C-alpha atoms as a printed R data frame, in Angstrom:
    type eleno elety resid chain resno       x      y      z
1   ATOM     1    CA   UNK     A     1   0.029 -0.097 -0.119
2   ATOM     2    CA   UNK     A     2   1.002  3.568 -0.825
3   ATOM     3    CA   UNK     A     3   1.400  5.477  2.174
4   ATOM     4    CA   UNK     A     4   1.170  9.480  0.771
5   ATOM     5    CA   UNK     A     5   3.594 11.336  3.778
6   ATOM     6    CA   UNK     A     6   2.140 14.999  3.648
7   ATOM     7    CA   UNK     A     7   5.068 16.713  5.796
8   ATOM     8    CA   UNK     A     8   4.355 20.330  7.410
9   ATOM     9    CA   UNK     A     9   8.512 21.324  7.701
10  ATOM    10    CA   UNK     A    10   6.686 24.781 10.024
11  ATOM    11    CA   UNK     A    11   5.888 22.604 12.218
12  ATOM    12    CA   UNK     A    12   8.806 21.697 13.846
13  ATOM    13    CA   UNK     A    13  12.826 21.717 13.100
14  ATOM    14    CA   UNK     A    14  11.928 18.935 10.544
15  ATOM    15    CA   UNK     A    15  14.557 19.223  7.260
16  ATOM    16    CA   UNK     A    16  14.748 16.785  4.485
17  ATOM    17    CA   UNK     A    17  16.750 13.807  6.560
18  ATOM    18    CA   UNK     A    18  13.867 13.557  8.886
19  ATOM    19    CA   UNK     A    19  11.282 13.279  5.707
20  ATOM    20    CA   UNK     A    20  14.187 10.354  4.701
21  ATOM    21    CA   UNK     A    21  14.083  9.127  8.147
22  ATOM    22    CA   UNK     A    22  10.127  8.783  8.219
23  ATOM    23    CA   UNK     A    23   9.846  7.283  4.450
24  ATOM    24    CA   UNK     A    24  12.732  4.387  6.036
25  ATOM    25    CA   UNK     A    25  11.035  3.872  8.337
26  ATOM    26    CA   UNK     A    26   7.242  3.932  6.899
27  ATOM    27    CA   UNK     A    27   9.105  0.546  4.040
28  ATOM    28    CA   UNK     A    28  10.129 -1.140  6.937
29  ATOM    29    CA   UNK     A    29   6.840 -1.562  8.176
30  ATOM    30    CA   UNK     A    30   5.670 -2.768  4.733
31  ATOM    31    CA   UNK     A    31   4.483  1.159  2.969
32  ATOM    32    CA   UNK     A    32   5.435  2.128 -0.299
33  ATOM    33    CA   UNK     A    33   6.126  5.890  1.206
34  ATOM    34    CA   UNK     A    34   5.604  8.437 -1.052
35  ATOM    35    CA   UNK     A    35   6.465 12.143 -0.075
36  ATOM    36    CA   UNK     A    36   4.317 15.244 -0.350
37  ATOM    37    CA   UNK     A    37   6.081 18.642  0.596
38  ATOM    38    CA   UNK     A    38   3.378 21.363  1.245
39  ATOM    39    CA   UNK     A    39   4.238 24.979  1.951
40  ATOM    40    CA   UNK     A    40   0.531 26.193  2.442
41  ATOM    41    CA   UNK     A    41  -3.027 24.246  2.852
42  ATOM    42    CA   UNK     A    42  -3.746 25.086 -0.491
43  ATOM    43    CA   UNK     A    43  -1.461 22.069 -1.737
44  ATOM    44    CA   UNK     A    44  -3.598 19.660 -0.470
45  ATOM    45    CA   UNK     A    45  -6.202 20.268 -2.269
46  ATOM    46    CA   UNK     A    46  -4.977 18.428 -5.042
47  ATOM    47    CA   UNK     A    47  -3.046 15.826 -2.870
48  ATOM    48    CA   UNK     A    48  -5.687 14.850 -1.583
49  ATOM    49    CA   UNK     A    49  -8.705 14.902 -4.002
50  ATOM    50    CA   UNK     A    50  -7.955 11.582 -6.172
51  ATOM    51    CA   UNK     A    51  -5.734 10.129 -3.424
52  ATOM    52    CA   UNK     A    52  -5.331  5.986 -2.710
53  ATOM    53    CA   UNK     A    53  -3.756  4.024 -0.350
54  ATOM    54    CA   UNK     A    54  -2.640  5.782  3.191
55  ATOM    55    CA   UNK     A    55  -2.441  9.174  4.222
56  ATOM    56    CA   UNK     A    56   0.281  9.985  6.458
57  ATOM    57    CA   UNK     A    57  -0.088 13.611  8.627
58  ATOM    58    CA   UNK     A    58   3.322 14.960  9.474
59  ATOM    59    CA   UNK     A    59   3.049 17.735 11.736
60  ATOM    60    CA   UNK     A    60   0.569 20.015 14.443
61  ATOM    61    CA   UNK     A    61  -2.963 19.944 15.045
62  ATOM    62    CA   UNK     A    62  -3.101 22.818 12.290
63  ATOM    63    CA   UNK     A    63  -2.121 20.298  9.783
64  ATOM    64    CA   UNK     A    64  -4.426 17.666 10.488
65  ATOM    65    CA   UNK     A    65  -7.204 19.894 10.668
66  ATOM    66    CA   UNK     A    66  -6.185 20.420  7.112
67  ATOM    67    CA   UNK     A    67  -5.533 16.911  6.415
68  ATOM    68    CA   UNK     A    68  -8.627 15.253  7.700
69  ATOM    69    CA   UNK     A    69 -11.346 17.698  6.598
70  ATOM    70    CA   UNK     A    70 -10.443 17.236  2.657
71  ATOM    71    CA   UNK     A    71 -11.166 13.487  3.176
72  ATOM    72    CA   UNK     A    72 -14.031 13.495  4.942
73  ATOM    73    CA   UNK     A    73 -16.534 10.568  3.483
74  ATOM    74    CA   UNK     A    74 -13.571  8.869  1.766
75  ATOM    75    CA   UNK     A    75 -12.631  5.459  2.650
76  ATOM    76    CA   UNK     A    76  -8.849  6.860  3.212
77  ATOM    77    CA   UNK     A    77  -7.180  5.589  6.826
78  ATOM    78    CA   UNK     A    78  -5.027  9.253  8.113
79  ATOM    79    CA   UNK     A    79  -2.167  7.866 10.238
80  ATOM    80    CA   UNK     A    80  -1.312 11.374 12.572
81  ATOM    81    CA   UNK     A    81   2.259 11.803 14.026
82  ATOM    82    CA   UNK     A    82   2.800 14.265 15.808
83  ATOM    83    CA   UNK     A    83   5.333 16.954 15.113
84  ATOM    84    CA   UNK     A    84   3.762 20.658 16.746
85  ATOM    85    CA   UNK     A    85   3.242 21.913 19.022
86  ATOM    86    CA   UNK     A    86  -0.507 21.896 21.365
87  ATOM    87    CA   UNK     A    87  -0.752 18.303 19.346
88  ATOM    88    CA   UNK     A    88  -4.430 18.354 20.695
89  ATOM    89    CA   UNK     A    89  -5.818 15.075 18.460
90  ATOM    90    CA   UNK     A    90  -2.366 13.353 19.183
91  ATOM    91    CA   UNK     A    91  -3.045 13.134 23.058
92  ATOM    92    CA   UNK     A    92  -6.313 13.590 23.432
93  ATOM    93    CA   UNK     A    93  -5.905  9.751 21.236
94  ATOM    94    CA   UNK     A    94  -2.636  8.836 23.342
95  ATOM    95    CA   UNK     A    95  -0.557  8.920 20.408
96  ATOM    96    CA   UNK     A    96   3.215  8.910 21.326
97  ATOM    97    CA   UNK     A    97   5.220 11.864 20.376
98  ATOM    98    CA   UNK     A    98   8.034  9.522 18.862
99  ATOM    99    CA   UNK     A    99   6.710  9.583 15.100
100 ATOM   100    CA   UNK     A   100   9.262  6.827 14.838
101 ATOM   101    CA   UNK     A   101   7.628  4.754 17.674
102 ATOM   102    CA   UNK     A   102   3.886  5.439 15.559
103 ATOM   103    CA   UNK     A   103   5.210  3.843 12.875
104 ATOM   104    CA   UNK     A   104   6.354  1.163 13.720
105 ATOM   105    CA   UNK     A   105   3.389  0.496 15.700
106 ATOM   106    CA   UNK     A   106   1.365  0.362 12.131
107 ATOM   107    CA   UNK     A   107   2.419 -3.405 11.375
108 ATOM   108    CA   UNK     A   108  -0.897 -4.148 13.396
109 ATOM   109    CA   UNK     A   109  -2.647 -0.833 13.591
110 ATOM   110    CA   UNK     A   110  -5.806 -0.343 15.706
111 ATOM   111    CA   UNK     A   111  -8.737  1.519 13.252
112 ATOM   112    CA   UNK     A   112 -10.754  4.192 15.333
113 ATOM   113    CA   UNK     A   113 -13.768  5.751 13.768
114 ATOM   114    CA   UNK     A   114 -13.006  9.719 13.985
115 ATOM   115    CA   UNK     A   115 -15.560 12.813 14.553
116 ATOM   116    CA   UNK     A   116 -15.778 15.557 12.474
117 ATOM   117    CA   UNK     A   117 -17.315 18.669 13.457
118 ATOM   118    CA   UNK     A   118 -19.496 20.795 10.702
119 ATOM   119    CA   UNK     A   119 -20.799 24.419 10.507
120 ATOM   120    CA   UNK     A   120 -22.894 25.888  8.283
121 ATOM   121    CA   UNK     A   121 -22.779 30.289  8.441
122 ATOM   122    CA   UNK     A   122 -23.958 32.914  6.405
123 ATOM   123    CA   UNK     A   123 -20.344 33.246  4.749
124 ATOM   124    CA   UNK     A   124 -20.312 29.642  4.257
125 ATOM   125    CA   UNK     A   125 -19.502 25.957  5.421
126 ATOM   126    CA   UNK     A   126 -16.613 24.853  7.567
127 ATOM   127    CA   UNK     A   127 -14.890 21.202  9.442
128 ATOM   128    CA   UNK     A   128 -13.788 21.392 12.426
129 ATOM   129    CA   UNK     A   129 -11.587 18.648 14.260
130 ATOM   130    CA   UNK     A   130 -11.333 20.312 17.575
131 ATOM   131    CA   UNK     A   131 -13.940 22.659 18.329
132 ATOM   132    CA   UNK     A   132 -15.542 25.728 17.473
133 ATOM   133    CA   UNK     A   133 -17.503 28.779 19.284
134 ATOM   134    CA   UNK     A   134 -18.207 32.140 20.328
135 ATOM   135    CA   UNK     A   135 -16.741 34.136 23.603
136 ATOM   136    CA   UNK     A   136 -13.586 34.318 25.279
137 ATOM   137    CA   UNK     A   137 -11.513 31.977 23.644
138 ATOM   138    CA   UNK     A   138 -12.515 33.734 20.047
139 ATOM   139    CA   UNK     A   139 -12.004 36.739 21.103
140 ATOM   140    CA   UNK     A   140  -8.472 36.065 22.190
141 ATOM   141    CA   UNK     A   141  -7.705 34.317 18.590
142 ATOM   142    CA   UNK     A   142  -9.229 36.743 16.962
143 ATOM   143    CA   UNK     A   143  -6.956 39.708 19.029
144 ATOM   144    CA   UNK     A   144  -4.134 36.953 19.086
145 ATOM   145    CA   UNK     A   145  -1.028 37.914 16.995
146 ATOM   146    CA   UNK     A   146   0.132 34.961 14.871
147 ATOM   147    CA   UNK     A   147   3.112 37.259 13.357
148 ATOM   148    CA   UNK     A   148   4.506 36.677 16.856
149 ATOM   149    CA   UNK     A   149   4.697 32.562 16.393
150 ATOM   150    CA   UNK     A   150   3.078 30.629 18.279
151 ATOM   151    CA   UNK     A   151   3.236 30.807 22.258
152 ATOM   152    CA   UNK     A   152   1.331 28.688 24.850
153 ATOM   153    CA   UNK     A   153   1.873 31.351 27.495
154 ATOM   154    CA   UNK     A   154   1.461 34.661 25.528
155 ATOM   155    CA   UNK     A   155  -1.799 32.458 24.416
156 ATOM   156    CA   UNK     A   156  -2.863 32.353 28.442
157 ATOM   157    CA   UNK     A   157  -1.386 35.629 28.983
158 ATOM   158    CA   UNK     A   158  -4.076 36.992 26.117
159 ATOM   159    CA   UNK     A   159  -6.784 34.486 27.482
160 ATOM   160    CA   UNK     A   160  -6.558 36.254 31.024
161 ATOM   161    CA   UNK     A   161  -6.749 39.509 29.981
162 ATOM   162    CA   UNK     A   162 -10.475 38.446 28.059
163 ATOM   163    CA   UNK     A   163 -11.953 37.133 30.882
164 ATOM   164    CA   UNK     A   164 -11.177 40.371 32.710
165 ATOM   165    CA   UNK     A   165 -12.470 42.512 29.948
166 ATOM   166    CA   UNK     A   166 -14.015 40.250 28.319
167 ATOM   167    CA   UNK     A   167 -17.626 40.763 26.447
168 ATOM   168    CA   UNK     A   168 -20.611 39.222 26.882
169 ATOM   169    CA   UNK     A   169 -22.848 37.667 23.966
170 ATOM   170    CA   UNK     A   170 -26.604 37.771 24.153
171 ATOM   171    CA   UNK     A   171 -28.715 34.957 22.542
172 ATOM   172    CA   UNK     A   172 -30.502 31.961 22.084
173 ATOM   173    CA   UNK     A   173 -29.064 28.810 21.807
174 ATOM   174    CA   UNK     A   174 -30.774 25.715 20.009
175 ATOM   175    CA   UNK     A   175 -30.108 22.411 21.208
176 ATOM   176    CA   UNK     A   176 -31.049 18.591 21.900
177 ATOM   177    CA   UNK     A   177 -34.538 20.017 21.285
178 ATOM   178    CA   UNK     A   178 -34.582 23.230 24.138
179 ATOM   179    CA   UNK     A   179 -34.069 26.587 23.411
180 ATOM   180    CA   UNK     A   180 -31.688 28.528 25.928
181 ATOM   181    CA   UNK     A   181 -31.764 31.981 26.159
182 ATOM   182    CA   UNK     A   182 -29.155 33.941 28.124
183 ATOM   183    CA   UNK     A   183 -26.184 36.304 27.618
184 ATOM   184    CA   UNK     A   184 -23.090 34.521 27.363
185 ATOM   185    CA   UNK     A   185 -19.110 34.779 28.273
186 ATOM   186    CA   UNK     A   186 -18.569 31.015 26.198
187 ATOM   187    CA   UNK     A   187 -20.239 28.997 23.900
188 ATOM   188    CA   UNK     A   188 -17.591 26.327 23.003
189 ATOM   189    CA   UNK     A   189 -18.759 23.502 21.114
190 ATOM   190    CA   UNK     A   190 -15.959 20.424 21.712
191 ATOM   191    CA   UNK     A   191 -15.017 17.257 19.174
192 ATOM   192    CA   UNK     A   192 -11.737 16.647 21.639
193 ATOM   193    CA   UNK     A   193 -11.323 18.011 24.971
194 ATOM   194    CA   UNK     A   194  -8.676 20.429 24.349
195 ATOM   195    CA   UNK     A   195  -8.252 23.252 21.863
196 ATOM   196    CA   UNK     A   196  -5.415 26.250 21.217
197 ATOM   197    CA   UNK     A   197  -2.968 26.069 23.192
198 ATOM   198    CA   UNK     A   198  -4.532 22.858 25.325
199 ATOM   199    CA   UNK     A   199  -7.175 24.654 27.046
200 ATOM   200    CA   UNK     A   200  -9.193 21.542 28.308
201 ATOM   201    CA   UNK     A   201 -12.808 22.901 27.992
202 ATOM   202    CA   UNK     A   202 -14.335 19.488 28.510
203 ATOM   203    CA   UNK     A   203 -12.013 16.534 30.321
204 ATOM   204    CA   UNK     A   204 -14.298 13.646 28.925
205 ATOM   205    CA   UNK     A   205 -15.063 14.882 25.294
206 ATOM   206    CA   UNK     A   206 -13.817 12.446 22.904
207 ATOM   207    CA   UNK     A   207 -13.930 12.399 19.353
208 ATOM   208    CA   UNK     A   208 -14.962  8.797 18.874
209 ATOM   209    CA   UNK     A   209 -18.660  8.762 20.524
210 ATOM   210    CA   UNK     A   210 -20.006 10.655 18.105
211 ATOM   211    CA   UNK     A   211 -21.559 13.406 19.623
212 ATOM   212    CA   UNK     A   212 -20.083 17.022 20.743
213 ATOM   213    CA   UNK     A   213 -19.492 18.511 24.001
214 ATOM   214    CA   UNK     A   214 -21.259 21.950 24.705
215 ATOM   215    CA   UNK     A   215 -19.833 24.115 27.375
216 ATOM   216    CA   UNK     A   216 -21.403 27.728 27.840
217 ATOM   217    CA   UNK     A   217 -20.505 30.086 30.673
218 ATOM   218    CA   UNK     A   218 -23.338 32.847 31.587
219 ATOM   219    CA   UNK     A   219 -22.679 36.221 32.427
220 ATOM   220    CA   UNK     A   220 -24.514 36.224 34.914
221 ATOM   221    CA   UNK     A   221 -22.444 33.808 36.605
222 ATOM   222    CA   UNK     A   222 -19.070 35.483 36.051
223 ATOM   223    CA   UNK     A   223 -16.458 34.936 38.543
224 ATOM   224    CA   UNK     A   224 -13.508 35.915 38.846
225 ATOM   225    CA   UNK     A   225 -11.348 35.654 35.735
226 ATOM   226    CA   UNK     A   226  -8.727 33.867 37.956
227 ATOM   227    CA   UNK     A   227 -11.248 31.160 39.008
228 ATOM   228    CA   UNK     A   228 -11.765 30.170 35.137
229 ATOM   229    CA   UNK     A   229  -7.845 30.937 34.643
230 ATOM   230    CA   UNK     A   230  -7.043 28.055 37.023
231 ATOM   231    CA   UNK     A   231  -9.691 25.660 35.940
232 ATOM   232    CA   UNK     A   232  -8.624 25.556 32.193
233 ATOM   233    CA   UNK     A   233  -5.039 25.159 33.681
234 ATOM   234    CA   UNK     A   234  -5.956 22.544 36.463
235 ATOM   235    CA   UNK     A   235  -8.370 20.482 33.755
236 ATOM   236    CA   UNK     A   236 -10.998 21.490 35.913
237 ATOM   237    CA   UNK     A   237 -13.523 24.503 34.362
238 ATOM   238    CA   UNK     A   238 -15.861 22.490 33.412
239 ATOM   239    CA   UNK     A   239 -16.469 20.995 36.846
240 ATOM   240    CA   UNK     A   240 -17.515 24.727 38.194
241 ATOM   241    CA   UNK     A   241 -21.138 25.630 39.508
242 ATOM   242    CA   UNK     A   242 -21.403 28.194 36.718
243 ATOM   243    CA   UNK     A   243 -20.233 26.385 34.050
244 ATOM   244    CA   UNK     A   244 -22.965 24.502 31.925
245 ATOM   245    CA   UNK     A   245 -21.713 21.454 30.015
246 ATOM   246    CA   UNK     A   246 -24.395 19.120 27.570
247 ATOM   247    CA   UNK     A   247 -24.065 16.382 24.985
248 ATOM   248    CA   UNK     A   248 -25.226 17.596 21.513
249 ATOM   249    CA   UNK     A   249 -25.713 16.159 17.834
250 ATOM   250    CA   UNK     A   250 -26.201 19.588 17.010
251 ATOM   251    CA   UNK     A   251 -26.320 23.517 18.463
252 ATOM   252    CA   UNK     A   252 -28.216 26.409 16.647
253 ATOM   253    CA   UNK     A   253 -27.617 30.293 17.335
254 ATOM   254    CA   UNK     A   254 -27.812 33.210 15.746
255 ATOM   255    CA   UNK     A   255 -25.139 35.280 14.367
256 ATOM   256    CA   UNK     A   256 -25.091 39.330 14.438
257 ATOM   257    CA   UNK     A   257 -21.588 39.929 13.677
258 ATOM   258    CA   UNK     A   258 -18.943 38.403 16.151
259 ATOM   259    CA   UNK     A   259 -16.157 36.670 15.920
260 ATOM   260    CA   UNK     A   260 -16.547 32.675 15.509
261 ATOM   261    CA   UNK     A   261 -14.022 30.170 15.404
262 ATOM   262    CA   UNK     A   262 -13.481 27.080 13.994
263 ATOM   263    CA   UNK     A   263 -10.011 24.968 15.447
264 ATOM   264    CA   UNK     A   264  -7.559 27.305 15.074
265 ATOM   265    CA   UNK     A   265  -8.973 30.279 12.829
266 ATOM   266    CA   UNK     A   266 -11.121 33.001 12.848
267 ATOM   267    CA   UNK     A   267 -14.499 33.295 10.641
268 ATOM   268    CA   UNK     A   268 -15.536 35.209  8.566
269 ATOM   269    CA   UNK     A   269 -12.906 34.407  6.617
270 ATOM   270    CA   UNK     A   270 -12.147 38.198  6.175
271 ATOM   271    CA   UNK     A   271 -12.374 39.355  9.804
272 ATOM   272    CA   UNK     A   272  -9.108 40.869 10.374
273 ATOM   273    CA   UNK     A   273 -10.044 43.706  7.213
274 ATOM   274    CA   UNK     A   274 -13.472 44.257  8.293
275 ATOM   275    CA   UNK     A   275 -13.440 43.973 12.465
276 ATOM   276    CA   UNK     A   276 -14.718 46.779 14.500
277 ATOM   277    CA   UNK     A   277 -13.599 47.687 18.571
278 ATOM   278    CA   UNK     A   278 -15.761 49.036 20.647
279 ATOM   279    CA   UNK     A   279 -16.136 49.558 24.315
280 ATOM   280    CA   UNK     A   280 -18.900 48.275 26.622
281 ATOM   281    CA   UNK     A   281 -20.196 48.009 29.998
282 ATOM   282    CA   UNK     A   282 -18.399 44.246 29.530
283 ATOM   283    CA   UNK     A   283 -15.347 45.569 28.257
284 ATOM   284    CA   UNK     A   284 -14.371 45.826 24.167
285 ATOM   285    CA   UNK     A   285 -16.176 44.151 22.129
286 ATOM   286    CA   UNK     A   286 -15.029 43.344 18.838
287 ATOM   287    CA   UNK     A   287 -17.475 42.733 15.771
288 ATOM   288    CA   UNK     A   288 -17.942 43.046 12.269
289 ATOM   289    CA   UNK     A   289 -20.543 46.595 11.438
290 ATOM   290    CA   UNK     A   290 -23.405 46.299  8.696
291 ATOM   291    CA   UNK     A   291 -23.271 43.060  8.031
292 ATOM   292    CA   UNK     A   292 -26.198 40.576  7.084
293 ATOM   293    CA   UNK     A   293 -27.607 38.644 10.781
294 ATOM   294    CA   UNK     A   294 -28.044 35.020  9.828
295 ATOM   295    CA   UNK     A   295 -28.207 31.411 11.439
296 ATOM   296    CA   UNK     A   296 -25.366 29.519 12.605
297 ATOM   297    CA   UNK     A   297 -26.195 25.652 12.692
298 ATOM   298    CA   UNK     A   298 -22.999 23.761 14.406
299 ATOM   299    CA   UNK     A   299 -23.547 19.071 13.834
300 ATOM   300    CA   UNK     A   300 -21.540 16.170 14.232
301 ATOM   301    CA   UNK     A   301 -20.516 13.974 11.235
302 ATOM   302    CA   UNK     A   302 -20.423 10.346 13.246
303 ATOM   303    CA   UNK     A   303 -17.263  8.646 12.042
304 ATOM   304    CA   UNK     A   304 -16.181 10.687  9.351
305 ATOM   305    CA   UNK     A   305 -12.658  9.655  8.651
306 ATOM   306    CA   UNK     A   306 -10.882  6.681  9.465
307 ATOM   307    CA   UNK     A   307  -7.709  6.967 11.864
308 ATOM   308    CA   UNK     A   308  -4.903  4.485 11.798
309 ATOM   309    CA   UNK     A   309  -3.655  4.553 15.889
310 ATOM   310    CA   UNK     A   310  -0.412  2.730 16.424
311 ATOM   311    CA   UNK     A   311  -0.348 -1.023 17.863
312 ATOM   312    CA   UNK     A   312   1.876  0.424 20.839
313 ATOM   313    CA   UNK     A   313   0.015  3.837 21.703
314 ATOM   314    CA   UNK     A   314   0.667  4.681 25.529
315 ATOM   315    CA   UNK     A   315  -0.205  7.716 26.878
316 ATOM   316    CA   UNK     A   316   2.926  9.666 28.082
317 ATOM   317    CA   UNK     A   317   3.784 12.194 30.135
318 ATOM   318    CA   UNK     A   318   5.304 15.544 28.530
């Protein structure tokens, strides 16, 4: 079987010798490796359109998302070689950090039916593998300057600032056949326990259970920002009395120009060019002016992609 190695050298300290090492390891376990170098996500459109065999995604969560979302509904197994910063997806599935150990475990792989989230919005459709939502985490991403490079602690620092001054969003959520109105600091839909810089919003979320986990924080229940920040760091956020947790198959809500995040990206796609900022009683509100409001619907696609996990995968402390 051919193994198409999708390698993002920007996700780690990779070079050509590393690629050759991974190819040699794939050959040792019986595959015929084909190296597919990528400089950006658009390269994957031509690579994955009619791909056959095995796809090996070497990189961080962004690389995994770019690969997986292009293979939804296709009978093409995917292997993850975690070589990024957070590696939320790999950590959720207990995939070892050592890519050679992962490849060695493919002599007898374990198929895993991986769920994917689907978003319908006024500006188009999206898939996500980790999470999507609005509120303080989306606001952090909207304010976060990617030109400064990735930094877990800079992300947490920005999160603390938004929690201290963050804006509340009045909305009405439609979930599990009921309407849940309120003013929310956070509405987060999770396919995996953590998003972004390892922020664990739903500790027990699983990308293989056929449902999504929804975490909500009402503005009326606002606690000190240190309480929420501590909950994220200690992975106990959803245990706080002020945090509501649901398991859902779909979620609907209205959109009035606020930032929505889909995994590590902000939507609408032209957010940076069009955003405005105004001061409110809750603090600064980032929004798009002169937009047509509409509905956003999020749902789960169960077993959208098959992942191959190494037979020797064990959880590793980091």
